[in-house]
C-alpha positions, 0 to 999 in steps of 0.5 A: 764348738764345745770345750771338749771338742775344740782344736787347740792349735786353731785356738792358739793361732787365733790367740796369737793373731789377736795379740799381734793385732793389739801390738799393731794397734798400740803402735798405730795409736802412739803414732796417730794420737800421740804423734810419736815418731817410731821406727816400725819393725819389720814384723809390723809391716808383715802383720799389717799386710797379711795378719788380717788375711790369716785371721779370716782364713782361720774364721773360715776353717772354724766355720766348718767345725762349729754350728749356728753360723748365721746366729754367730754372724749376726752377733759379730756383725752387730759388734762391728756396727757397735765399733762403727757407732763408737768411732763415729761418736769420737768424730762427732765429739771432736775426739778424733778426725773423720778418718777414725770412723770404721765403715766396714772393718774386720768384724763387719766382714766376718759377720757377713761371711758367717751369715753367708756360710749356710749357703757357701757350705752347699758348694762341693769341696772341689769348687771351694779352692778355685772360687776362693782363688778367683775372689782373691784375684778379683779383690786385688784387681779392683783395689784401685778401681774407683766408682760413683756408687758409694754403697758398693764399698763392702765389695771393695769398690770405693769412691774417691772420697771413701775412708775407713780406719779399718777396711776388710772388703768382701773382695778379696776377703771372702776368698780368704774365708773360702780358703779357710773353709776348704782347709777345714773340709780337708785338713780338719775333715775329721774335726780333731787336732793335727798336732797331738802331743803334750805341748797343748797343755803347756803354759804358753799354749794354754795362754794363747788358747785362752786368748783365742777362745775370747778373741771377740771380747778382746778385740772389742775392749782392747782399743779403749784400753790402748787409747787410755794407755796412749793418753797416759803416755801423752800426759807423762811426756808433757 
């Protein structure tokens, strides 16, 4: 959306989510790469379990407010493939184990969902929420199912040897995306903020909004920065 037409609370919530992702990944890096023994706070488990779903719901909601969804989906999916290539290169160069490779992470998922949105938006609003619920339930039902066809992993059907350090399969995540679409069509059908007031112009709100508007760029650069900080911590500890 154009700057003047953006809904501030959606940007701010996306900004909060991306900052939580950075915090979780930094804790993970300290444990995975540096071997630090950390006592994980309660919020870590919550964000790890549900933070991704909130991010996907936000993406579905924002899809109803913007335009050129397919084009944006191609860009996001391409960024996801870049992360796959980088993590694969880390493994090939011996910088990390095979389990560092990202095969179908959050950017792959969001890219596919955005590219599917021109088809999904043809569904009537009354069908959105039931279909979303069915996809979410189906995702949890197939979570522990193992198949022989390795190419089914984007759907959530994996083999016994499948691995991915970041994994967001279409089941149940497409359901969360559709849930966001339903929220966008109902709660934000007028395409304006639901939280009017002066707080949106406060320093903290502007900071979160800024992070939210540039969440893709932050996501792409944060892990190399965190990896460098982890290496610095390792050198200092030695």
